[in-house]
C-alpha positions as CSV (number, residue, x, y, z in Angstrom):
1,M,0.0,0.0,0.0
2,A,1.2,3.5,-0.8
3,S,2.1,5.7,2.2
4,S,-0.5,7.9,3.8
5,L,1.3,10.9,2.6
6,S,1.3,9.6,-1.0
7,Q,-2.5,9.0,-0.7
8,L,-3.0,12.4,0.7
9,R,-1.2,14.0,-2.2
10,E,-3.7,12.4,-4.6
11,M,-6.5,14.5,-3.1
12,T,-4.8,17.6,-1.5
13,T,-1.9,19.9,-2.3
14,V,0.7,19.4,0.5
15,V,2.6,22.4,1.7
16,A,5.6,22.2,4.1
17,D,5.2,24.3,7.3
18,T,8.9,24.9,7.6
19,G,11.9,26.8,6.4
20,D,14.2,23.8,6.9
21,V,16.0,23.3,3.6
22,N,16.8,19.6,4.3
23,A,13.2,18.8,5.2
24,I,11.9,20.5,2.0
25,R,14.4,18.6,-0.2
26,A,13.5,15.3,1.4
27,L,9.7,15.7,1.6
28,K,9.2,17.6,-1.7
29,P,6.2,19.7,-0.9
30,H,4.5,21.9,-3.5
31,D,4.8,25.1,-1.5
32,C,6.6,26.4,1.6
33,T,4.9,28.5,4.2
34,T,6.7,30.6,6.8
35,N,6.1,32.9,9.7
36,P,8.6,34.7,12.0
37,S,9.0,31.6,14.2
38,L,10.1,29.5,11.2
39,I,12.3,32.2,9.8
40,L,14.0,32.5,13.2
41,K,14.7,28.8,13.2
42,A,15.9,28.8,9.6
43,L,18.4,31.5,10.3
44,Q,20.0,29.3,12.9
45,M,20.5,26.5,10.4
46,P,23.9,25.7,8.9
47,A,22.4,25.9,5.4
48,F,21.9,29.6,5.9
49,E,25.0,30.4,7.9
50,E,27.0,31.9,5.0
51,M,24.1,33.9,3.7
52,V,23.3,35.3,7.1
53,A,26.9,36.4,7.7
54,K,27.1,38.0,4.3
55,E,23.8,39.9,4.6
56,I,24.6,41.2,8.1
57,E,28.0,42.4,7.1
58,A,26.6,44.1,4.0
59,G,23.9,45.7,6.1
60,R,26.5,46.9,8.6
61,S,28.6,48.4,5.9
62,A,25.6,50.2,4.4
63,G,24.4,51.5,7.8
64,K,21.2,49.5,7.7
65,T,19.0,49.1,10.8
66,P,18.3,45.7,12.3
67,L,14.8,46.0,10.9
68,E,16.0,46.5,7.4
69,I,18.5,43.7,7.7
70,A,15.7,41.4,9.0
71,D,13.7,42.1,5.9
72,T,16.8,41.3,3.7
73,L,17.4,38.1,5.6
74,T,13.7,37.1,5.3
75,V,13.8,37.6,1.5
76,G,17.1,35.8,1.3
77,V,15.7,32.7,3.0
78,G,12.6,33.0,0.7
79,V,14.7,33.1,-2.4
80,E,16.6,29.9,-1.3
81,L,13.3,28.2,-0.6
82,A,11.7,29.3,-3.9
83,Q,14.4,27.3,-5.7
84,L,13.3,24.1,-4.0
85,V,9.6,24.1,-4.5
86,P,7.6,24.1,-7.7
87,G,5.0,26.4,-6.1
88,R,5.2,29.4,-3.8
89,V,6.8,30.7,-0.7
90,S,4.8,32.7,1.8
91,T,6.5,35.7,3.3
92,E,4.9,37.4,6.2
93,V,4.4,41.1,6.9
94,D,5.5,42.2,10.4
95,A,2.9,41.3,13.0
96,R,3.2,44.8,14.5
97,L,1.6,46.2,11.3
98,S,-1.5,44.0,11.7
99,F,-3.7,47.0,12.6
100,D,-2.2,49.4,10.0
101,T,-3.4,49.0,6.4
102,E,-1.1,51.6,4.9
103,A,2.0,50.3,6.7
104,S,1.1,46.7,5.7
105,L,0.8,47.8,2.1
106,A,4.2,49.6,2.1
107,K,5.9,46.6,3.7
108,A,4.3,44.1,1.3
109,R,5.3,46.2,-1.8
110,A,8.8,46.5,-0.5
111,L,9.1,42.7,0.0
112,V,7.8,42.0,-3.5
113,A,10.3,44.5,-4.9
114,A,13.1,42.9,-3.0
115,Y,12.2,39.5,-4.3
116,G,12.1,40.9,-7.8
117,E,15.6,42.4,-7.4
118,R,16.8,38.9,-6.7
119,G,15.1,37.4,-9.7
120,V,12.0,35.9,-8.0
121,G,8.8,37.1,-9.5
122,R,5.5,37.7,-7.6
123,E,4.1,34.5,-9.1
124,K,6.4,32.6,-6.8
125,I,5.4,34.2,-3.5
126,F,2.4,34.9,-1.3
127,I,2.4,37.9,0.9
128,K,1.2,36.7,4.3
129,L,-1.0,39.0,6.5
130,A,-2.9,38.5,9.7
131,S,-6.7,38.2,9.3
132,T,-7.5,41.5,11.0
133,W,-9.9,43.9,9.4
134,E,-6.8,46.1,8.4
135,G,-4.9,43.1,7.1
136,I,-7.8,42.0,5.0
137,R,-8.2,45.5,3.6
138,A,-4.5,45.6,2.7
139,A,-4.8,42.2,1.0
140,E,-7.8,43.5,-1.1
141,I,-5.6,46.3,-2.5
142,L,-2.6,44.1,-3.1
143,Q,-4.8,41.5,-4.9
144,D,-6.0,44.3,-7.2
145,E,-2.3,45.1,-7.9
146,G,-1.6,41.5,-8.9
147,I,0.1,40.5,-5.6
148,D,-1.4,37.3,-4.2
149,C,-2.0,37.1,-0.5
150,N,-2.1,34.4,2.2
151,L,-4.3,35.4,5.2
152,T,-3.1,33.8,8.3
153,L,-4.2,33.6,12.0
154,L,-7.7,32.8,10.8
155,F,-9.9,31.2,13.4
156,S,-13.5,32.0,12.4
157,L,-16.0,31.9,9.6
158,A,-16.4,35.7,10.0
159,Q,-12.7,36.2,9.1
160,A,-13.0,33.7,6.2
161,A,-16.1,35.4,4.8
162,A,-14.4,38.8,5.0
163,C,-11.4,37.4,3.1
164,A,-13.7,36.0,0.5
165,E,-15.3,39.4,0.0
166,A,-11.8,40.9,-0.4
167,G,-10.9,38.4,-3.1
168,V,-7.8,37.1,-1.4
169,A,-5.9,34.2,-3.1
170,L,-5.5,31.9,-0.1
171,I,-6.5,31.6,3.6
172,S,-4.8,29.6,6.3
173,P,-7.5,28.6,8.8
174,F,-5.8,27.2,11.9
175,V,-6.6,23.8,13.4
176,G,-4.4,23.0,16.3
177,R,-4.6,26.4,18.1
178,I,-8.4,26.2,18.0
179,T,-8.2,22.7,19.5
180,D,-5.7,23.9,22.1
181,W,-8.2,26.6,23.3
182,Y,-11.1,24.2,23.6
183,T,-9.0,21.5,25.3
184,A,-7.9,24.0,27.9
185,K,-11.4,25.4,28.4
186,E,-13.2,22.1,28.5
187,G,-10.5,20.0,30.1
188,R,-10.8,17.1,27.6
189,S,-9.3,15.8,24.4
190,F,-11.2,15.3,21.1
191,D,-11.2,12.6,18.5
192,A,-10.8,13.7,14.9
193,E,-14.5,13.9,14.0
194,E,-15.4,16.1,17.0
195,D,-12.2,18.1,17.0
196,P,-13.2,21.9,17.1
197,G,-10.2,22.9,14.8
198,V,-11.1,20.3,12.2
199,R,-14.8,21.3,12.3
200,S,-13.9,24.9,11.9
201,V,-11.9,24.3,8.7
202,R,-14.6,22.0,7.3
203,E,-17.2,24.7,7.9
204,I,-15.1,27.3,6.1
205,Y,-14.4,24.9,3.2
206,D,-18.2,24.2,3.0
207,Y,-19.0,27.9,3.0
208,Y,-16.5,28.6,0.2
209,K,-17.6,25.7,-2.0
210,S,-21.3,26.4,-1.4
211,N,-20.9,29.9,-2.7
212,G,-18.4,29.3,-5.6
213,I,-15.6,31.2,-3.8
214,E,-12.3,30.6,-5.5
215,T,-10.1,31.5,-2.6
216,I,-7.9,28.5,-1.7
217,V,-8.5,27.0,1.7
218,M,-5.2,25.7,3.3
219,G,-5.6,24.1,6.7
220,A,-2.7,24.9,9.0
221,S,-1.4,24.4,12.5
222,F,-1.8,20.6,13.1
223,R,-1.1,18.8,16.3
224,N,-1.3,15.2,15.0
225,T,-1.8,13.2,11.8
226,G,-5.4,12.4,12.8
227,Q,-6.3,16.1,12.3
228,V,-4.5,16.1,8.9
229,K,-6.4,13.0,7.6
230,A,-9.7,14.4,8.9
231,L,-9.2,17.2,6.4
232,A,-8.2,15.0,3.4
233,G,-9.5,16.7,0.3
234,C,-9.1,20.3,1.5
235,D,-7.6,22.4,-1.2
236,R,-4.2,22.5,0.6
237,L,-2.8,21.5,3.9
238,T,0.4,23.0,5.4
239,I,2.0,20.4,7.6
240,S,5.1,20.4,9.8
241,P,8.1,18.1,8.8
242,N,7.6,15.7,11.8
243,L,4.0,15.1,10.8
244,L,4.9,14.8,7.1
245,E,7.5,12.1,8.1
246,E,4.9,10.3,10.2
247,L,2.5,10.2,7.2
248,D,5.2,9.1,4.9
249,A,6.1,6.2,7.2
250,E,2.5,5.1,7.6
251,E,0.7,2.8,5.2
252,A,-2.8,3.2,6.6
253,G,-5.6,4.0,4.1
254,V,-6.6,7.7,3.8
255,R,-10.2,8.4,2.9
256,R,-11.2,11.7,1.1
257,V,-13.7,13.4,3.4
258,M,-13.9,16.8,1.8
259,T,-15.1,17.5,-1.8
260,P,-16.7,20.6,-3.5
261,E,-19.7,18.4,-4.4
262,S,-20.5,17.7,-0.8
263,A,-21.0,21.4,0.1
264,S,-24.2,21.9,2.0
265,G,-25.4,25.1,0.5
266,M,-24.5,27.6,3.2
267,A,-25.8,31.1,2.6
268,R,-23.3,33.9,1.7
269,I,-22.4,36.4,4.4
270,S,-21.8,40.0,3.7
271,L,-19.8,41.9,6.3
272,D,-19.0,45.5,6.8
273,E,-16.4,46.6,9.3
274,S,-18.9,46.9,12.2
275,D,-20.3,43.4,11.5
276,F,-16.8,41.9,11.2
277,R,-15.6,43.4,14.5
278,W,-18.8,42.3,16.4
279,R,-18.7,38.7,15.1
280,L,-15.0,38.5,16.0
281,N,-15.5,40.0,19.4
282,A,-18.4,37.6,20.0
283,N,-16.2,34.6,19.3
284,A,-14.0,34.4,22.4
285,M,-11.7,31.7,21.0
286,A,-11.1,33.5,17.7
287,S,-10.5,36.9,19.2
288,E,-8.2,35.5,21.9
289,K,-6.2,33.3,19.5
290,L,-5.8,36.1,16.9
291,A,-4.4,38.5,19.5
292,E,-2.2,35.8,21.0
293,G,-0.9,34.8,17.5
294,I,0.0,38.4,16.7
295,R,1.8,38.8,20.0
296,N,3.8,35.6,19.5
297,F,4.8,36.4,15.9
298,D,6.0,39.8,17.1
299,A,7.9,38.2,20.0
300,D,9.8,36.0,17.5
301,H,10.4,39.1,15.3
302,Q,11.8,41.0,18.2
303,K,14.2,38.0,19.0
304,L,15.3,38.1,15.4
305,L,16.1,41.8,15.7
306,Q,17.9,41.3,18.9
307,G,20.0,38.6,17.3
308,I,20.9,40.8,14.4
309,E,21.8,43.7,16.7
310,Q,24.2,41.4,18.6
311,K,25.9,40.3,15.4
312,L,26.2,43.9,14.3
313,T,27.9,44.8,17.6
314,Q,30.2,41.8,17.3
315,S,31.1,42.7,13.7
316,S,31.9,46.3,14.7
317,A,34.1,45.2,17.6
318,A,36.1,42.8,15.4
């Protein structure tokens, strides 16, 4: 029997939730998706050691700030990853800009330009933004400019509906973080069929397919292979290397559980800013996990800046 991963690939586009070059080479995903946590790990890997040293020294010589060097390093990692996958690499806008549409636009355009200067066209990247009202508005404008966006930290149907209205290319509804919240709140575990994270992604997928929405649904943030297999058939799934390896080593059958034809006919939702903010506020899990996710992404970004600053100090003292 073919591995579970091979079977999954027959019904779903598999994306690697990592910036690990060796894992990407071994597991051969279609796309790579990154966030500040993953970029921070990637920059500590031997595969990027030479590039990191070169970019930091060039930045020091040019008088660049740690923030400017961080952007350069992020794009540098993205360029390397873009050479390893047939699809795209997601590159995230700073979490601190999640509530500033204009600043998010400026950062996204600068990232696209930086990729272009290194020979990587916009067709090879997604600009990744948090699913705040401001992030979704930035994505709407970027999409009109031909820059495809990946809306992350998405925990609710309200966020998904707003992304659909904005015409974004792809959304990344989270699974594991939703499950974590309900596990802590209810003090119990869930099997795959009752898992709140799985059910949330299924609902969003159902809503999109019911209404002919072309935005790609990419389930993200998995805690175990059971959650992954419970979303077999979803447009895309971004999976960590350890779970990809488990699926590749497993020979159990994988049944497709999600198809466009099985959509239940959910009514389309139209949201203005007030509606969006109220629905998000009314969903304690979504509002708490969105805020927490932004804080955590920013914390890793700050660690990255601190590491760059230390290297700049060391370089100047040498």
